[in-house]
N, C-alpha and C positions, 0 to 999 in steps of 0.2 A: 649834705649838697646845698642848703639854702645859704649857707654862710659862703659858700664860693660864688655863687651868683652875683651878688654886690660887688664882691672883689673883681669878678671877670668883666662885668659892665663898667667899672671905674678905672680898670687897666690902662685903656688909652689914653682918659684925661690925666691920669697919674704920670703916664709916660711923658705928655706934652707937657706936663708940669715939671717934671724932672730933667726933662732933656739939656736944659743951660748947665745943670749942674754936673750931668754925665758929659759933656763937652769939657768943662773945666777939669774933671777928674782925669779925663784923657790928655788934656793939655798938660796937667801936672805929671802925669806918668811920663810923656813925652821929655819935658825939662828934666825929669828925674834920671830918665836913661842918658841925658847928654850933660849931667851935671859933673863938676869936678870932685873929687874925693871929699874934701871938705863940707861943701853943698849937699852932698847925696842925703845925709841924715836929717837935714831940715826939710828938704823937699819930701822926702819919705815920710817923714813926721806929718807934714802938711798935708800929703795925700791921705794918710791915714786918718788923720783927725777929720777930713772933709767927707770922706766916705762914712765914718762912724755916725758923724753928725747927721748926714742925710739919711742914712739907713734907720737910724731912730725915728727921725721925724716921719719917714716913711711909713714906718711900721705904726707909729701912733695913729696917723690919718686912717690906715687900714682897719686899725681897731675900733676906731670913732665911728667908721663907716659900717662895719658889721654889727657894731652895738646899736646904731641907730636903725639898722634893718631889722634887727630882733626885735626892738621896740615896737617896730611899724608891725610887724607879724603878730606880736602879742596884744597890740591893741586892735588889730582887724579882726 
């Protein structure tokens, strides 16, 4: 339960920080749906790379926040 508390409190801040990237991902999805056949693979790869990069970055920040919270509990 103690790991979930820092993540829950950081979620609104993380959502605000990630919202421009989410808008970009939705825009790429719209472009992908309207693309011609040769362009589809390019835009699909761009969307997948963007989502992968952002998910790895977000996961790393969550791990760091959980690690800092765990260190604070150990020291306190």
